C-alpha positions as CSV (number, residue, x, y, z in Angstrom):
1,M,226.3,128.8,61.9
2,T,223.2,127.8,63.8
3,A,220.0,128.3,61.8
4,V,217.6,130.9,63.3
5,I,214.2,129.4,64.0
6,P,211.3,131.4,62.6
7,L,209.3,133.4,65.2
8,A,206.0,131.8,64.1
9,E,207.4,128.4,64.7
10,L,208.7,129.3,68.2
11,R,205.3,130.7,69.1
12,T,203.7,127.5,68.0
13,Q,206.0,125.5,70.2
14,I,205.3,127.8,73.2
15,D,201.6,127.4,72.7
16,A,201.9,123.6,72.6
17,I,204.1,123.6,75.8
18,D,201.6,125.9,77.5
19,E,198.8,123.5,76.8
20,Q,200.8,120.7,78.3
21,L,201.6,122.7,81.4
22,L,198.0,123.6,81.8
23,H,197.0,120.0,81.6
24,L,199.7,118.8,84.1
25,I,199.0,121.6,86.6
26,N,195.3,120.7,86.6
27,Q,196.2,117.0,86.9
28,R,198.3,117.9,90.0
29,A,195.4,119.9,91.4
30,S,193.1,116.8,90.9
31,C,195.6,114.7,92.8
32,A,195.6,117.3,95.6
33,I,191.8,117.0,95.9
34,E,192.1,113.2,96.2
35,V,194.7,113.7,98.9
36,A,192.2,115.7,100.9
37,K,189.6,113.0,100.5
38,T,192.0,110.4,101.7
39,K,193.0,112.5,104.7
40,L,189.4,113.1,105.6
41,A,188.5,109.4,105.3
42,A,191.4,108.6,107.7
43,G,189.9,111.0,110.2
44,E,192.5,113.7,109.9
45,Q,191.3,117.1,111.1
46,G,192.7,120.6,111.2
47,S,195.1,122.0,108.6
48,F,196.3,119.9,105.7
49,Y,199.4,122.0,105.3
50,R,202.6,120.2,106.1
51,P,205.7,122.4,106.3
52,D,208.1,119.4,106.3
53,R,206.5,117.9,103.2
54,E,206.5,121.3,101.3
55,A,210.2,121.8,102.2
56,L,211.1,118.4,100.8
57,V,209.2,119.0,97.6
58,L,210.8,122.4,97.0
59,R,214.3,121.0,97.7
60,R,213.8,118.1,95.4
61,I,212.5,120.4,92.6
62,Q,215.6,122.6,93.0
63,Q,217.9,119.6,92.8
64,L,216.2,118.4,89.6
65,N,216.4,121.9,88.1
66,A,218.7,122.0,85.1
67,G,218.0,125.7,84.2
68,P,218.0,128.1,82.6
69,L,215.6,129.3,85.3
70,A,217.3,129.9,88.7
71,D,216.6,127.6,91.6
72,A,214.9,130.5,93.5
73,T,212.6,131.2,90.6
74,I,211.6,127.6,90.3
75,A,210.9,127.4,94.0
76,R,208.6,130.5,93.8
77,F,206.8,129.0,90.9
78,F,206.2,125.6,92.6
79,R,205.3,127.2,95.9
80,E,202.4,129.1,94.1
81,I,201.2,125.8,92.5
82,M,201.3,124.1,95.9
83,S,199.5,127.0,97.5
84,A,196.7,126.9,94.9
85,C,196.4,123.1,95.3
86,L,196.3,123.3,99.1
87,A,193.5,125.9,98.8
88,L,191.5,123.3,96.9
89,E,192.0,120.8,99.7
90,K,191.2,123.2,102.5
91,P,191.5,127.0,102.6
92,L,194.4,128.2,104.9
93,E,194.1,131.3,107.1
94,V,197.3,133.0,108.2
95,A,197.5,135.9,110.7
96,F,200.1,138.6,110.1
97,L,201.1,141.9,111.6
98,G,198.7,144.3,109.8
99,P,197.4,146.3,108.2
100,E,197.6,145.3,104.5
101,G,200.9,145.8,102.8
102,T,203.4,145.1,105.6
103,F,206.6,143.2,105.3
104,T,205.0,140.5,107.5
105,Q,202.2,140.0,105.0
106,Q,204.9,139.8,102.3
107,A,206.6,137.1,104.4
108,A,203.3,135.2,104.7
109,Y,202.9,135.2,100.9
110,K,206.5,134.2,100.3
111,H,206.1,131.2,102.7
112,F,202.6,130.0,101.9
113,G,202.0,131.4,98.4
114,H,199.2,133.8,97.4
115,A,196.3,131.3,97.6
116,V,196.1,131.7,101.4
117,N,193.8,134.0,103.2
118,T,195.9,136.5,105.2
119,V,194.2,138.0,108.3
120,P,195.7,141.2,109.7
121,A,196.4,141.5,113.5
122,V,197.1,144.7,115.4
123,S,200.2,143.3,117.3
124,I,202.5,140.4,117.7
125,A,200.5,139.3,120.8
126,D,197.3,139.5,118.8
127,I,198.8,137.1,116.2
128,F,199.6,134.6,119.0
129,N,196.2,135.0,120.5
130,T,194.5,134.5,117.1
131,V,196.3,131.2,116.4
132,E,196.0,130.0,120.0
133,N,192.3,130.4,119.8
134,E,192.3,128.6,116.4
135,Q,190.8,131.6,114.5
136,C,193.7,131.1,112.1
137,Q,195.8,127.9,111.6
138,F,199.1,129.8,111.4
139,G,200.6,133.1,112.2
140,V,203.7,134.9,110.8
141,V,205.8,137.0,113.2
142,P,209.2,138.7,112.9
143,V,211.9,137.3,115.1
144,E,215.2,138.8,114.0
145,N,216.6,141.5,111.7
146,S,220.1,141.3,110.4
147,T,220.9,144.9,111.4
148,E,218.7,145.6,114.4
149,G,218.8,142.2,116.1
150,V,216.0,140.2,117.8
151,I,212.3,141.2,118.1
152,N,211.8,141.1,121.9
153,H,208.0,141.1,121.7
154,T,208.1,137.8,119.8
155,L,210.6,136.1,122.1
156,D,208.8,137.2,125.3
157,R,205.5,135.8,124.0
158,F,207.0,132.3,123.9
159,L,207.4,132.4,127.7
160,V,203.6,131.9,128.0
161,S,202.4,130.6,124.6
162,P,201.8,126.9,123.8
163,L,202.3,127.5,120.1
164,K,205.1,125.8,118.2
165,I,207.5,127.2,115.5
166,C,206.5,125.4,112.3
167,G,208.8,127.1,109.8
168,E,210.8,130.1,108.9
169,V,211.1,132.5,106.0
170,E,213.6,135.3,105.3
171,V,212.6,138.5,103.5
172,R,215.0,141.0,102.0
173,I,213.9,144.3,103.4
174,H,213.9,147.3,101.0
175,Q,212.9,150.5,102.6
176,N,211.4,153.4,100.6
177,L,210.6,157.0,101.3
178,M,207.1,157.8,100.2
179,A,204.7,160.7,100.3
180,S,201.7,162.2,98.5
181,F,204.1,164.7,96.9
182,E,207.5,164.4,95.2
183,D,209.5,167.2,96.6
184,H,212.2,165.8,98.9
185,N,213.1,169.2,100.4
186,T,209.7,170.0,102.0
187,I,209.6,167.0,104.4
188,T,209.4,168.0,108.0
189,E,208.3,164.7,109.6
190,V,208.9,161.0,108.8
191,Y,206.6,158.2,110.0
192,S,207.5,154.5,110.2
193,H,207.8,151.5,112.5
194,Q,210.7,152.0,115.0
195,Q,212.6,149.1,113.4
196,S,212.5,150.8,109.9
197,L,213.5,154.1,111.3
198,A,216.5,152.4,112.9
199,Q,217.4,150.6,109.7
200,C,217.4,154.0,107.8
201,R,219.1,156.0,110.5
202,L,222.3,157.0,108.6
203,W,220.3,157.9,105.4
204,L,217.9,160.1,107.4
205,D,220.9,161.7,109.2
206,K,222.4,162.6,105.8
207,H,219.3,163.5,103.7
208,L,216.6,164.6,106.3
209,P,218.6,165.7,109.4
210,N,216.0,168.2,110.6
211,A,212.9,166.0,110.0
212,I,211.1,164.7,113.1
213,R,211.1,160.9,113.2
214,T,207.8,159.5,114.5
215,P,207.5,155.8,115.3
216,V,204.1,154.1,114.6
217,S,202.7,150.6,114.8
218,S,203.6,149.6,111.3
219,N,205.0,150.8,108.0
220,T,201.6,150.6,106.4
221,E,200.0,152.6,109.2
222,A,202.7,155.2,108.5
223,A,201.7,155.3,104.8
224,R,198.1,155.7,105.8
225,L,198.8,158.6,108.1
226,V,200.8,160.6,105.5
227,A,198.3,160.1,102.6
228,N,197.3,163.5,101.4
229,Q,199.4,165.2,104.1
230,A,201.7,168.1,103.2
231,N,205.3,168.0,104.4
232,K,205.0,164.5,105.9
233,A,206.5,161.3,104.5
234,A,206.6,157.6,105.4
235,I,209.2,154.8,105.2
236,G,208.0,151.3,104.1
237,P,207.6,148.8,101.3
238,H,206.4,149.4,97.8
239,G,203.1,147.7,98.7
240,A,202.3,150.3,101.2
241,A,202.8,153.1,98.7
242,E,200.5,151.3,96.2
243,L,197.9,150.8,98.8
244,Y,197.6,154.5,99.7
245,G,198.5,156.0,96.3
246,L,201.8,157.5,97.4
247,S,204.8,158.4,95.3
248,I,208.2,156.8,95.9
249,I,210.5,159.7,96.5
250,D,213.6,157.6,97.2
251,S,214.1,153.8,96.9
252,N,216.2,151.4,98.9
253,I,217.2,153.8,101.6
254,E,218.1,151.2,104.1
255,D,221.6,151.7,105.6
256,E,222.7,148.0,105.1
257,P,222.4,146.6,101.5
258,N,221.8,143.1,102.8
259,N,219.1,144.1,105.3
260,T,217.0,140.9,105.9
261,T,214.3,140.0,108.4
262,R,213.8,136.5,109.6
263,F,210.1,135.6,110.2
264,I,208.9,132.4,111.9
265,I,205.6,130.5,111.4
266,V,203.7,129.7,114.6
267,G,200.9,127.2,114.9
268,H,199.9,123.9,116.5
269,Q,201.6,121.9,113.8
270,V,204.6,119.6,114.6
271,S,207.0,119.0,111.7
272,T,208.9,115.8,111.1
273,S,212.6,115.7,110.3
274,T,213.6,116.7,106.7
275,G,217.4,116.3,107.0
276,R,217.9,120.1,107.0
277,D,216.2,121.5,110.1
278,K,216.5,123.9,113.0
279,T,215.4,123.5,116.5
280,S,214.5,126.4,118.8
281,L,214.7,126.1,122.5
282,L,213.7,128.1,125.6
283,I,216.0,127.3,128.6
284,S,216.0,128.5,132.2
285,T,218.9,127.9,134.5
286,G,218.2,130.0,137.5
287,N,220.9,132.3,138.9
288,Q,223.7,129.8,139.3
289,P,227.5,129.6,138.6
290,G,228.5,128.2,135.2
291,A,224.9,128.4,133.9
292,L,225.8,129.2,130.4
293,Y,228.5,126.5,130.3
294,K,225.9,123.9,131.4
295,I,223.8,124.9,128.4
296,L,226.6,124.8,125.9
297,A,228.4,121.7,127.0
298,P,225.9,119.0,125.7
299,F,225.8,120.6,122.2
300,A,229.6,120.7,122.0
301,Q,229.8,117.1,123.3
302,Y,227.5,115.8,120.5
303,G,228.9,118.1,117.8
304,I,225.7,120.1,117.3
305,G,226.0,123.6,115.7
306,M,224.6,126.5,117.6
307,L,223.0,129.1,115.3
308,H,221.8,131.8,117.7
309,I,221.6,132.5,121.4
310,E,219.7,135.3,123.1
311,S,219.0,136.0,126.8
312,R,215.8,137.7,128.1
313,P,214.6,138.5,131.7
314,S,212.6,135.5,133.0
315,R,210.0,137.8,134.7
316,Q,210.1,135.2,137.5
317,G,212.7,136.8,139.8
318,L,215.2,139.7,139.9
319,W,218.2,139.2,137.6
320,E,217.0,135.8,136.5
321,Y,217.2,135.1,132.8
322,V,216.0,132.6,130.2
323,F,217.9,131.7,127.0
324,F,216.5,131.4,123.5
325,I,218.7,129.1,121.4
326,D,218.6,127.9,117.8
327,I,220.6,124.8,117.0
328,E,221.1,122.7,113.9
329,G,219.1,119.6,113.5
330,H,215.7,118.2,114.5
331,C,214.7,117.0,118.0
332,E,214.0,113.6,116.5
333,D,217.6,113.3,115.2
334,E,219.7,111.0,117.4
335,K,222.5,113.4,118.3
336,V,220.1,116.2,119.1
337,A,217.9,113.9,121.2
338,K,220.9,112.8,123.2
339,A,222.1,116.4,123.7
340,L,218.6,117.6,124.8
341,H,218.4,114.6,127.3
342,A,221.7,115.6,128.8
343,L,220.7,119.2,128.9
344,K,217.4,118.5,130.6
345,N,219.2,117.2,133.7
346,S,221.3,120.3,134.2
347,V,218.7,123.1,133.8
348,N,215.6,124.2,135.6
349,M,213.4,124.3,132.5
350,L,213.8,123.1,128.9
351,K,211.0,123.9,126.4
352,I,211.3,122.9,122.7
353,L,209.7,125.7,120.8
354,G,209.8,123.7,117.6
355,S,211.8,121.7,115.1
356,Y,211.2,122.9,111.6
357,P,212.7,122.9,108.1
358,C,215.3,125.5,107.3
359,A,214.1,128.3,105.0
360,V,214.1,127.4,101.3
361,I,215.9,130.0,99.2
362,A,213.3,131.5,97.0
């Protein structure tokens, strides 16, 4: 029978380990400060954040992890350490779809850690403008939901924007019914973003069939509007309820249990290959026979996996379309480079929106 270690002895061990952790974390922070000095001495300007380097560090940590903590937990822990260390080098400002408490802000914190300064923007276009004008180094925008499909406003912006996709992050979306009261039966109107209303359509049909559904600019704006309002409720994340002092009437009311939104990080940064990357492309073929075949053939020829394809009106001519495509690999990879070279000769326009690390599970 294994001897039980006395509680006092265990607490003494934990205190000693905590002291070691504190020393090592501050030692890492000191190294980060020296990194900043070295970069500045070399004439490096702009953001010191490197999405490729961060992805490699997190993957390595997860590979080394022997438990009992889960890989996702370890990744979250180290992301916050890296976030705090980066803030010592140079504060990072990230634009998100505001106001405070939205899923987009949640995505920003999940990707960059909580040591960044998040800056609210009123629209997806405003996020792009803020980063293009270098008021923020990066922006976080939703691009795709697992149940409702792509976010067209984001795709359309890439038709005119010079920004690159620097990274991606996936956020599990839990929708909650919230109000300033707790009586489910008195609700006559529900406010939320149109995507959230769509994600909860079946639940609303069953539980609030007679309530008016009013789309607004964001879930947090919905929470603000219903604060102290009788008979009106909002749908959104827990953070929005906390921000405006609302009660959660029902939790996790989304129709799909695995409802997830993919967000992308936009900026002027270009990532190097990490060995586990995606490349996003914008392609125009014009209105010609076999246009889609000409796009797909080079990827099949070089054995490159296609992850997503979406068509959108080009806005250049009637019934002309552009294709947004995600493929496996980095544009610097030999096979991808050959495929893109072959593709360039058979389409009217090929724009690489970015090659970036695949999202780290955390």
